[in-house]
C-alpha positions as CSV (number, residue, x, y, z in Angstrom):
1,M,-27.3,5.8,-57.0
2,K,-23.9,5.4,-58.2
3,Y,-22.8,7.9,-55.9
4,G,-24.6,6.7,-52.9
5,Y,-23.1,3.4,-53.4
6,F,-19.8,4.3,-53.6
7,I,-20.4,6.3,-50.4
8,K,-21.3,2.8,-48.7
9,I,-18.1,1.3,-50.1
10,L,-15.8,4.0,-48.7
11,L,-17.7,3.7,-45.2
12,A,-17.3,0.1,-45.4
13,F,-13.8,0.5,-46.0
14,F,-13.1,3.0,-43.4
15,L,-14.8,0.8,-40.6
16,A,-12.8,-2.5,-41.8
17,F,-9.2,-0.5,-42.0
18,A,-9.6,2.4,-39.5
19,P,-6.9,1.8,-37.2
20,S,-8.1,1.1,-33.7
21,Q,-6.8,4.3,-32.7
22,A,-9.9,6.5,-34.0
23,F,-11.6,4.5,-31.0
24,A,-9.1,5.0,-28.3
25,K,-10.0,6.5,-24.8
26,T,-8.4,7.6,-21.8
27,I,-9.3,7.3,-18.4
28,K,-8.7,10.2,-16.5
29,W,-8.0,8.8,-12.7
30,S,-7.8,10.6,-9.7
31,M,-6.7,10.1,-5.9
32,Q,-6.0,12.8,-2.8
33,G,-2.2,12.1,-3.2
34,D,0.7,10.9,-5.8
35,S,3.1,8.6,-6.3
36,L,5.8,9.4,-4.0
37,T,8.4,8.0,-6.6
38,L,8.3,6.0,-9.6
39,D,11.4,3.8,-8.5
40,P,9.9,0.6,-7.9
41,H,12.2,-0.3,-5.0
42,A,12.3,2.8,-3.1
43,Q,9.0,3.3,-1.1
44,N,6.7,0.7,0.2
45,E,3.5,2.8,0.2
46,G,0.3,2.5,-1.8
47,P,-0.3,4.7,-3.8
48,T,3.4,4.3,-5.0
49,T,2.4,0.7,-5.4
50,Q,-0.4,1.4,-7.6
51,V,1.7,3.3,-10.1
52,S,4.5,1.1,-10.0
53,R,2.2,-1.9,-10.9
54,Q,0.6,-0.2,-14.2
55,V,4.4,0.1,-15.6
56,Y,6.5,-2.6,-13.6
57,E,5.8,-6.4,-13.3
58,A,6.7,-9.2,-11.0
59,L,7.7,-13.0,-11.2
60,V,4.2,-13.9,-9.8
61,T,0.8,-11.6,-9.4
62,R,-2.5,-11.3,-7.3
63,G,-5.4,-11.2,-10.1
64,L,-8.5,-9.7,-9.8
65,D,-9.7,-12.4,-6.9
66,M,-6.6,-11.6,-5.3
67,K,-5.1,-15.4,-5.6
68,I,-1.1,-15.5,-6.8
69,G,-0.8,-16.7,-10.5
70,P,1.6,-16.3,-13.0
71,Q,3.0,-13.0,-14.5
72,L,6.7,-13.0,-15.8
73,A,7.3,-16.4,-14.2
74,T,5.1,-19.1,-16.2
75,E,5.8,-21.8,-13.9
76,W,7.8,-22.8,-10.9
77,R,9.1,-25.7,-8.0
78,T,11.1,-26.4,-5.3
79,Q,14.5,-28.2,-5.1
80,G,14.7,-29.2,-1.6
81,P,13.8,-27.0,1.2
82,N,15.4,-24.0,0.5
83,T,15.7,-23.7,-3.6
84,W,13.2,-22.6,-5.7
85,I,13.3,-22.8,-9.7
86,F,11.5,-20.2,-11.9
87,K,10.8,-20.5,-15.7
88,L,10.5,-17.0,-17.6
89,R,8.1,-16.0,-20.2
90,E,10.1,-16.4,-23.5
91,D,8.1,-13.7,-25.2
92,V,8.6,-10.7,-23.2
93,K,10.2,-7.3,-24.1
94,F,10.6,-4.2,-21.7
95,S,8.7,-1.2,-23.3
96,D,11.8,0.0,-25.2
97,G,12.4,-2.8,-27.0
98,T,15.1,-4.6,-24.9
99,P,14.4,-8.6,-24.5
100,F,13.4,-9.5,-20.9
101,T,16.1,-12.2,-19.6
102,S,17.0,-13.8,-16.5
103,E,19.6,-11.5,-16.3
104,D,17.0,-8.8,-15.0
105,V,15.4,-10.7,-12.4
106,V,18.7,-11.5,-10.6
107,F,19.8,-7.8,-11.1
108,S,16.2,-6.7,-9.8
109,I,16.1,-9.2,-6.7
110,L,19.7,-8.2,-5.6
111,R,18.4,-4.2,-6.1
112,A,15.4,-4.5,-3.8
113,K,17.7,-6.2,-1.2
114,Q,19.7,-3.3,-1.0
115,R,19.8,-0.9,2.3
116,T,18.5,2.0,0.4
117,S,15.4,-0.3,-0.8
118,D,12.0,-0.3,1.3
119,F,11.5,-3.5,0.3
120,K,14.0,-5.3,1.6
121,E,12.2,-6.9,4.4
122,Y,10.3,-8.7,1.8
123,I,12.5,-11.0,0.9
124,S,15.0,-11.2,3.9
125,T,15.1,-14.4,3.8
126,V,16.5,-14.7,0.0
127,S,20.2,-15.6,0.4
128,G,21.3,-16.2,-3.4
129,V,19.7,-15.9,-7.0
130,K,21.2,-16.8,-10.2
131,A,20.7,-17.1,-13.9
132,V,20.2,-21.2,-14.9
133,N,20.1,-19.9,-18.5
134,D,18.3,-17.2,-20.0
135,Y,14.9,-18.3,-19.0
136,T,15.2,-20.0,-15.8
137,V,15.9,-18.6,-12.4
138,E,17.3,-20.1,-9.1
139,I,16.2,-18.6,-5.7
140,T,17.8,-19.8,-2.6
141,T,16.5,-18.7,1.0
142,S,18.5,-18.9,4.0
143,K,15.8,-21.0,5.5
144,P,12.4,-22.8,4.3
145,N,10.2,-19.7,3.4
146,P,6.5,-20.8,3.0
147,I,5.3,-17.5,2.0
148,L,7.9,-16.5,-0.7
149,L,5.1,-16.3,-3.9
150,N,3.3,-13.9,-1.6
151,Q,6.4,-11.6,-1.3
152,L,7.7,-12.2,-4.5
153,S,4.5,-11.0,-6.0
154,N,5.8,-7.5,-5.0
155,I,9.0,-7.4,-6.0
156,F,8.9,-5.7,-9.3
157,I,11.5,-6.1,-12.2
158,M,13.4,-3.5,-13.9
159,S,15.5,-3.3,-16.9
160,K,19.5,-4.2,-15.9
161,K,20.6,-2.6,-19.1
162,W,18.4,0.2,-18.5
163,S,19.0,0.7,-15.1
164,E,22.9,0.3,-15.9
165,K,22.8,3.0,-18.4
166,N,20.8,5.6,-16.5
167,F,23.1,5.1,-13.1
168,A,20.3,3.8,-11.2
169,V,21.8,0.6,-10.4
170,M,21.4,1.1,-6.6
171,A,17.4,1.8,-5.3
172,Q,16.7,5.3,-4.5
173,N,17.6,6.7,-1.1
174,W,14.2,8.1,-1.0
175,D,14.3,8.3,3.1
176,A,17.4,10.8,2.6
177,G,15.9,12.9,-0.2
178,Q,18.1,11.6,-3.2
179,E,16.8,12.2,-6.4
180,T,17.5,9.7,-9.1
181,F,16.7,8.9,-12.6
182,S,14.5,5.8,-11.6
183,A,12.8,8.1,-9.4
184,T,11.6,10.5,-12.3
185,N,11.1,7.9,-14.9
186,A,10.1,4.1,-15.4
187,M,10.6,1.6,-17.8
188,G,9.1,-1.9,-17.4
189,T,7.1,-5.1,-19.0
190,G,3.8,-3.9,-18.1
191,P,0.7,-3.0,-20.1
192,F,1.5,1.1,-19.8
193,K,4.4,3.1,-20.3
194,I,5.0,6.5,-18.3
195,T,5.4,9.2,-20.9
196,L,4.9,12.3,-18.7
197,R,5.7,12.7,-15.3
198,E,4.9,15.8,-13.4
199,P,4.8,15.2,-9.7
200,N,1.7,15.8,-7.7
201,T,0.0,17.2,-11.1
202,K,0.2,14.7,-13.8
203,T,1.7,11.3,-14.9
204,V,0.8,10.0,-18.2
205,F,0.4,6.3,-19.0
206,K,0.4,5.1,-22.5
207,R,-0.2,1.3,-23.9
208,N,3.1,-0.4,-23.8
209,K,2.8,-1.8,-27.7
210,K,5.4,-4.2,-26.9
211,W,3.3,-5.9,-24.2
212,W,3.3,-9.7,-23.9
213,G,-0.5,-9.3,-22.4
214,T,-3.9,-8.9,-23.7
215,M,-6.0,-5.7,-22.7
216,K,-9.2,-6.6,-21.7
217,D,-10.9,-3.6,-24.0
218,D,-8.7,-2.4,-26.5
219,K,-10.2,1.2,-26.2
220,V,-8.5,1.9,-23.3
221,T,-5.1,3.3,-24.4
222,E,-4.2,5.7,-22.1
223,I,-4.3,6.6,-18.3
224,H,-4.0,10.2,-16.8
225,L,-3.3,10.5,-13.4
226,L,-4.3,13.6,-12.0
227,P,-4.0,13.7,-8.2
228,I,-6.7,16.3,-6.5
229,K,-5.7,16.6,-2.7
230,N,-9.1,18.4,-1.3
231,A,-11.7,16.4,-1.6
232,A,-14.6,18.9,-2.5
233,T,-12.8,19.6,-5.4
234,R,-12.2,16.4,-6.6
235,V,-15.6,15.3,-6.0
236,A,-16.2,18.7,-8.2
237,A,-14.0,17.5,-11.2
238,L,-15.7,13.6,-11.2
239,L,-19.4,15.1,-11.2
240,S,-18.2,17.7,-13.9
241,G,-17.1,15.0,-16.1
242,E,-13.4,16.3,-15.8
243,I,-12.2,13.2,-14.1
244,D,-13.8,9.4,-14.8
245,V,-12.4,7.7,-11.7
246,V,-11.4,8.6,-8.4
247,T,-10.2,5.7,-6.1
248,D,-10.6,7.1,-2.8
249,A,-14.2,8.6,-3.0
250,P,-14.7,11.0,0.2
251,V,-17.3,9.1,2.6
252,Q,-19.1,12.4,3.2
253,D,-19.9,12.7,-0.7
254,L,-21.0,9.2,-1.6
255,A,-24.8,9.8,-1.3
256,R,-24.6,12.9,-3.4
257,I,-22.3,10.8,-6.4
258,K,-24.6,8.2,-6.0
259,N,-27.6,10.6,-6.7
260,S,-25.6,11.6,-9.9
261,P,-27.3,9.7,-12.7
262,A,-24.5,9.4,-14.5
263,H,-22.2,8.2,-11.8
264,K,-22.0,5.3,-10.0
265,V,-19.8,4.2,-6.3
266,E,-18.4,0.9,-4.8
267,S,-17.4,-0.1,-1.7
268,T,-15.3,-2.7,-0.2
269,A,-13.5,-3.7,3.0
270,Q,-9.9,-2.8,2.3
271,M,-7.0,-4.7,3.3
272,R,-5.4,-2.1,5.6
273,T,-6.0,-1.1,9.1
274,I,-5.2,2.2,10.5
275,F,-3.7,3.1,13.7
276,L,-1.9,5.1,16.4
277,G,1.6,4.7,17.2
278,M,3.5,6.0,20.6
279,D,7.4,6.4,20.6
280,Q,8.0,3.7,24.2
281,G,11.9,4.2,23.6
282,A,13.1,7.8,23.7
283,D,13.6,9.1,27.7
284,K,11.7,11.8,27.1
285,L,9.1,13.1,24.8
286,R,10.1,15.8,22.1
287,T,6.8,17.8,22.5
288,G,5.7,16.5,25.8
289,N,5.9,18.9,29.1
290,T,6.6,16.0,31.5
291,G,10.2,15.8,31.6
292,D,10.0,11.9,30.7
293,N,8.2,9.8,28.5
294,P,4.8,8.6,29.6
295,F,4.4,5.9,26.9
296,K,6.9,4.3,28.3
297,K,4.1,2.7,30.8
298,K,2.0,0.6,29.5
299,A,-1.2,2.4,31.9
300,V,-0.7,5.2,30.0
301,R,-0.8,3.6,26.6
302,Q,-4.3,1.6,27.9
303,A,-5.7,5.0,28.7
304,L,-5.4,6.9,25.6
305,Y,-6.6,3.2,24.0
306,Q,-9.9,3.3,26.6
307,A,-10.3,7.2,25.8
308,I,-10.7,6.8,22.2
309,D,-14.7,6.2,21.1
310,I,-14.5,4.5,17.9
311,E,-18.0,4.0,17.5
312,A,-18.4,7.5,17.8
313,I,-15.5,8.0,15.0
314,K,-17.0,5.0,12.8
315,K,-20.7,7.0,13.2
316,K,-19.5,10.5,12.5
317,V,-16.2,10.9,10.8
318,M,-16.4,7.7,8.8
319,R,-20.1,7.5,8.0
320,G,-20.3,4.0,9.0
321,L,-17.6,3.1,6.5
322,S,-15.4,1.3,8.7
323,E,-15.0,-1.3,11.0
324,P,-13.2,-1.0,14.6
325,A,-10.1,-3.1,15.2
326,G,-8.3,-4.4,18.0
327,I,-5.1,-5.6,16.1
328,I,-3.3,-4.5,13.0
329,T,-4.3,-7.1,10.4
330,F,-7.8,-7.9,9.2
331,P,-9.9,-10.9,8.2
332,G,-8.5,-12.9,5.2
333,V,-5.2,-12.7,6.7
334,N,-3.3,-15.6,8.2
335,G,-3.3,-15.1,12.0
336,Y,-6.2,-13.1,12.5
337,T,-9.3,-14.1,14.7
338,E,-12.2,-12.7,15.7
339,E,-11.5,-12.9,19.1
340,L,-8.2,-10.7,18.2
341,D,-9.9,-8.2,16.9
342,K,-12.1,-7.3,19.9
343,R,-11.4,-3.9,21.3
344,L,-11.1,-2.8,24.6
345,P,-14.2,-0.9,26.0
346,Y,-14.5,2.7,25.5
347,D,-14.6,4.0,29.1
348,V,-13.4,7.8,29.8
349,A,-13.5,7.0,34.1
350,A,-10.9,3.7,33.4
351,A,-8.7,6.3,31.4
352,K,-8.7,8.5,34.1
353,K,-7.9,6.4,36.3
354,L,-5.3,4.4,34.6
355,L,-3.3,8.0,33.8
356,A,-4.0,8.8,37.8
357,D,-2.3,5.5,38.9
358,A,0.4,5.8,36.4
359,G,1.8,9.2,37.9
360,Y,-0.3,11.7,35.7
361,P,-3.5,12.6,37.5
362,N,-3.4,16.0,35.5
363,G,-2.6,14.6,32.3
364,F,0.2,15.8,30.1
365,E,0.7,17.5,26.8
366,V,2.3,15.6,23.3
367,E,1.9,16.4,19.6
368,L,0.3,14.3,17.3
369,R,1.4,13.7,13.6
370,C,-1.0,13.1,11.2
371,P,-1.1,12.6,7.4
372,N,-3.8,14.8,5.4
373,D,-4.0,13.1,2.4
374,R,-3.3,9.3,2.6
375,Y,-6.0,7.4,4.4
376,V,-9.6,8.0,4.3
377,N,-10.3,11.0,6.2
378,D,-7.0,10.6,8.3
379,E,-6.8,14.1,9.0
380,A,-10.5,14.5,10.4
381,I,-9.7,11.3,12.5
382,C,-7.0,13.0,14.3
383,T,-9.1,15.6,14.8
384,A,-11.7,13.7,17.1
385,V,-8.8,11.7,18.5
386,V,-7.6,15.5,19.8
387,G,-10.8,16.2,21.6
388,M,-11.3,12.5,23.1
389,L,-8.1,12.5,24.7
390,G,-8.9,16.4,26.0
391,K,-11.7,14.8,28.1
392,I,-9.0,12.7,30.3
393,G,-6.4,15.4,30.7
394,V,-4.3,15.1,27.5
395,K,-3.6,18.1,25.5
396,V,-3.1,17.2,22.1
397,N,-1.4,19.2,19.6
398,L,-2.5,17.8,16.1
399,F,0.2,18.5,13.6
400,A,-1.5,17.5,10.0
401,Q,0.8,17.4,6.9
402,T,1.1,16.2,3.4
403,K,2.1,12.2,3.3
404,S,5.7,12.5,1.2
405,K,6.9,14.7,4.8
406,H,5.3,12.9,7.3
407,F,6.6,9.6,6.3
408,K,9.9,11.0,5.7
409,E,9.9,12.9,9.2
410,L,8.4,9.5,10.8
411,K,11.4,7.6,9.3
412,D,13.7,10.0,10.6
413,N,12.5,9.7,14.4
414,Q,10.2,13.2,14.5
415,G,7.6,11.5,15.8
416,D,6.2,10.8,19.7
417,F,2.6,10.0,18.7
418,Y,1.3,9.5,14.9
419,M,-1.3,8.0,12.5
420,L,-0.1,5.2,10.2
421,G,-2.0,2.7,7.9
422,W,-1.0,-0.8,7.6
423,G,-1.8,-3.4,4.3
424,V,-0.8,-6.5,4.4
425,P,0.0,-7.6,0.8
426,T,1.5,-10.8,1.5
427,L,-1.8,-11.7,3.5
428,D,0.3,-13.0,6.3
429,S,0.7,-11.8,10.0
430,H,4.6,-12.4,9.2
431,Y,4.6,-9.0,7.4
432,V,3.1,-7.1,10.0
433,F,5.5,-8.4,12.5
434,H,8.6,-8.2,10.4
435,Y,7.7,-4.3,9.6
436,L,6.3,-3.0,12.9
437,Y,7.2,-5.2,15.6
438,E,10.4,-6.9,15.1
439,S,13.1,-5.1,16.8
440,G,14.8,-2.3,14.7
441,A,12.5,-3.0,12.0
442,S,12.2,-0.1,9.4
443,W,8.7,1.0,10.0
444,N,9.0,0.1,14.2
445,R,8.7,3.9,15.0
446,V,7.7,2.6,18.5
447,N,10.7,1.3,19.6
448,F,8.8,-1.8,20.6
449,S,11.3,-5.3,21.7
450,N,10.5,-8.2,22.7
451,S,13.0,-11.2,22.3
452,D,10.1,-13.6,22.7
453,V,8.0,-12.0,19.5
454,D,11.6,-11.6,17.4
455,A,11.9,-15.7,18.1
456,A,8.4,-16.3,16.8
457,I,9.2,-14.1,13.8
458,R,12.1,-16.1,13.0
459,V,9.9,-19.1,13.3
460,M,7.5,-17.3,10.9
461,E,10.0,-17.2,8.5
462,G,11.5,-20.9,8.3
463,E,8.7,-23.3,9.5
464,V,6.8,-25.2,7.0
465,N,5.1,-26.9,9.6
466,L,1.5,-25.1,9.4
467,D,0.6,-25.8,12.9
468,K,3.9,-24.9,14.4
469,R,4.3,-22.0,12.3
470,N,0.3,-20.4,13.3
471,A,1.6,-21.4,17.0
472,A,3.9,-19.0,16.7
473,I,1.7,-16.3,15.0
474,A,-0.8,-16.4,17.8
475,K,2.0,-16.2,20.5
476,A,3.2,-13.0,18.9
477,W,-0.3,-11.6,18.4
478,K,-1.1,-12.5,22.2
479,I,2.1,-10.5,23.5
480,V,1.8,-7.6,21.4
481,K,-2.2,-7.4,21.8
482,D,-1.5,-7.1,25.5
483,D,1.5,-5.0,25.4
484,I,-0.6,-2.3,23.6
485,S,2.2,-1.3,21.5
486,Y,0.3,0.7,19.1
487,L,-3.3,1.8,19.6
488,P,-5.4,0.1,16.9
489,L,-8.3,2.3,15.5
490,H,-10.1,0.5,12.4
491,H,-10.0,-1.5,9.2
492,Q,-10.7,0.6,6.3
493,V,-13.4,0.6,3.9
494,I,-12.7,2.0,0.4
495,S,-14.9,3.7,-2.2
496,W,-14.5,4.0,-5.9
497,A,-16.4,6.2,-7.8
498,A,-17.0,7.0,-11.4
499,K,-18.4,7.4,-14.4
500,K,-21.2,5.0,-15.3
501,D,-19.9,3.8,-19.0
502,V,-16.2,3.4,-16.7
503,N,-15.2,-0.1,-15.2
504,V,-12.6,-0.5,-13.6
505,P,-12.5,-3.5,-10.9
506,I,-12.5,-2.4,-7.4
507,R,-10.2,-4.8,-5.2
508,P,-9.5,-5.0,-1.5
509,N,-6.1,-3.9,-1.8
510,N,-7.1,-0.6,-3.3
511,E,-4.8,-1.1,-6.4
512,P,-6.7,-0.9,-10.1
513,L,-5.5,-2.5,-12.2
514,F,-6.5,-1.0,-15.6
515,R,-5.6,-3.8,-18.0
516,F,-8.8,-4.7,-16.8
517,A,-10.5,-1.6,-17.3
518,S,-13.3,-1.3,-20.0
519,F,-16.2,1.2,-21.6
520,D,-19.6,0.3,-22.1
């Protein structure tokens, strides 16, 4: 009896004082593509931001409900029409132990505005930023900016000291293929720190013990990102238990995953529209056979639009998990209306007539560039489009490749005809126009230019009267919709699949926040 009593005492002591690490668990996460870089200002791309957001934080952030709330800033106020004052948290440290201060905020915002940054458009109205004291920052804008908080939620704060020490003061020039310390290393104030980085193979995130916040489940101590490009292999790894959660479960495998008693699937409409772009600026197509550029003619762009059977793509390619789109934005974004989102009718005969009237009765030839590891069934969508356009005499040669090459070559003006997807993290139409339609904008690869649209964008940036601002947005949408500058396809629906005892809340921006993850 004495021995049994002794064992009970030992067991009670162990349960009371054993380190929580004894119950630590790792979440193995997979998606088809990896982060393009660890530099938080170098590439404005979904999976890249997903990785950055586990390590870095912003002044404000969107929670699980997608509403803006405090993060590194605890409060803010305006001081006149063009000045914002932000009070910072005073108990924050970077994962290396360095105290977080206003100097880091000033440094990071100026870094994000640099020429090499892919986030400079977010904060183009920011004209000045200064440290008032260690925990107060003043941001000035060139004009009143009603969506500054929305924009700042995507500007991650880096350590000035760490960046200077590691020659990372400038944002990585990802478009030029530059390699920097900040591209393969990360150090932020967030809930996790990266301890291993093997691009396209494995990234290990460990709990940042210096984080100021609180995890939902203390058992979540590590995240392993294991990108698996092939859909069948990714699903097999999930079903075999090698992977715990997949944040881009293939639509063709959802039924099989649902039939597994050990797994679950959750789907939601994503804040992303998939579309095709056509270079209307080049005098002649790089890959065409006409000696000119058919895309310069609206009739040709409309012919391609009306030759695409989007309902067939929804049914056969997307298994019903998509929503046909008439514009490049979605419900919930300021400026969206159902009327704008209506598509032109699918009509092969009308498309053929439009081509003939435009001077191409026999069609023409062109290359379509698509990523094959970025969007839901991206290559399969492009394959379907190739067949549909063939019915009106347009011979399309499909060139599909990994997203890292696709985006880089697209930014380098190598695409006549291409696929792209666009999310709207600010939930405001200005973001779409500023990146895709403004003359000379970084992602305006169709070379669209319209002085009335540019003027409307200026109003969107500086008008605090919401009626006037919304009128400018509506005017701009009407112009670009009538112009058929792009070929909208559909609003994407995302599906996450996981083991039944692993909980990672799905969000419409497709960004997992592992600080809210838990185990049953």
